[in-house]
Wavefront OBJ file of the C-alpha trace (Angstrom):
o trace
v 89.005 113.979 88.261
v 89.949 110.231 89.049
v 93.633 109.501 88.992
v 95.724 106.690 90.081
v 99.425 107.878 89.422
v 101.953 105.076 90.006
v 105.675 105.692 90.606
v 108.658 103.958 91.681
v 109.485 101.478 88.783
v 112.991 101.407 86.732
v 115.738 99.178 86.333
v 116.857 96.848 89.070
v 119.502 94.181 89.753
v 118.113 90.871 90.759
v 117.924 90.164 94.426
v 117.437 93.800 94.976
v 113.971 95.772 96.404
v 111.980 98.312 95.233
v 108.942 100.130 96.438
v 106.105 101.092 94.085
v 103.708 103.656 95.037
v 100.116 104.516 94.019
v 98.497 107.739 94.459
v 94.684 107.472 94.118
v 92.473 110.678 94.035
v 89.297 112.121 92.939
v 86.934 109.499 94.393
v 86.168 107.687 97.640
v 88.887 105.606 97.272
v 88.986 104.979 100.870
v 85.983 102.746 100.500
v 87.696 100.690 97.445
v 89.977 97.800 97.632
v 93.280 98.518 96.011
v 95.321 96.305 93.939
v 98.563 95.949 91.953
v 98.464 94.094 88.419
v 101.425 93.404 86.170
v 101.833 92.478 82.521
v 104.785 91.125 81.502
v 105.955 90.997 77.690
v 103.620 88.623 75.641
v 101.898 87.677 79.056
v 98.118 88.132 80.171
v 97.434 90.859 83.289
v 98.408 89.173 86.538
v 97.124 90.092 89.562
v 100.116 90.662 92.035
v 98.506 92.117 95.445
v 95.327 93.387 96.605
v 94.174 95.093 99.853
v 91.018 95.499 101.337
v 89.325 99.007 101.960
v 90.083 98.701 105.471
v 93.448 97.233 105.129
v 92.690 94.360 107.465
v 93.104 91.741 104.786
v 95.920 90.879 101.880
v 95.961 88.406 98.999
v 99.178 87.794 97.185
v 99.578 85.799 94.094
v 101.585 82.782 94.508
v 104.505 83.869 92.187
v 105.270 86.700 94.525
v 104.134 85.302 97.965
v 106.663 86.000 100.558
v 108.567 88.518 98.708
v 106.040 91.134 98.402
v 103.878 93.511 100.654
v 101.197 95.610 100.037
v 99.786 98.462 102.326
v 97.719 101.265 102.171
v 97.082 104.771 103.734
v 93.539 106.322 103.714
v 94.493 110.083 103.665
v 91.443 112.589 103.401
v 92.064 113.531 99.986
v 94.355 110.807 98.605
v 94.810 106.961 99.231
v 98.198 105.804 98.990
v 99.089 102.279 98.159
v 102.510 100.591 98.174
v 104.091 97.656 96.858
v 107.282 96.486 98.574
v 109.204 93.822 96.325
v 112.187 91.885 97.877
v 114.340 89.445 96.293
v 113.473 90.806 92.684
v 113.742 88.226 89.859
v 113.926 88.678 86.240
v 110.375 87.182 85.954
v 109.244 90.202 87.954
v 109.860 92.424 84.774
v 106.821 93.993 83.694
v 104.498 96.960 83.905
v 103.085 97.461 87.018
v 99.330 98.745 87.285
v 97.432 100.279 90.359
v 93.738 99.400 90.231
v 90.685 100.160 92.541
v 87.440 98.268 92.952
v 84.131 99.284 94.380
v 84.015 95.944 95.810
v 85.520 96.727 99.134
v 87.009 93.149 100.223
v 86.183 90.509 97.676
v 87.708 92.041 94.350
v 90.251 89.613 92.674
v 89.410 89.531 88.754
v 90.709 92.175 86.325
v 87.097 92.919 85.492
v 86.100 93.544 89.257
v 88.364 96.831 89.098
v 87.017 100.123 88.078
v 89.537 102.432 88.018
v 93.264 101.763 86.472
v 96.613 103.846 86.255
v 99.010 104.220 83.255
v 101.531 101.784 84.708
v 104.982 101.977 85.674
v 107.755 99.666 84.021
v 109.954 97.420 86.206
v 112.670 95.769 84.427
v 114.980 93.470 86.569
v 118.339 92.240 85.063
v 119.898 89.056 86.036
l 1 2 3 4 5 6 7 8 9 10 11 12 13 14 15 16 17 18 19 20 21 22 23 24 25 26 27 28 29 30 31 32 33 34 35 36 37 38 39 40 41 42 43 44 45 46 47 48 49 50 51 52 53 54 55 56 57 58 59 60 61 62 63 64 65 66 67 68 69 70 71 72 73 74 75 76 77 78 79 80 81 82 83 84 85 86 87 88 89 90 91 92 93 94 95 96 97 98 99 100 101 102 103 104 105 106 107 108 109 110 111 112 113 114 115 116 117 118 119 120 121 122 123 124 125 126
């Protein structure tokens, strides 16, 4: 069955770095755009970064631009997606979700993503 499994979250100090990992399997995710969203307490879901199916184009939210890198590896049975975050700030505290869209290149809106993981908590202390 389709699975998107996130890992790598935890408690971090401000200024530190972390790498989140998403393992996507059970569908032809090599043809899907992949993204990381986050939801902070009391706030709406926010797109953090998106990478096209081919990996040749990325999108970053203004709030993380310059601090975050999204990357992917399309292995035969599993697509791996990473989110590297540097210079962590308390404002980065949120649950981070991996998502996949059949729109291989254009997906940016929450409704354009077809599959979602359960999320991983990231907490950044000052």
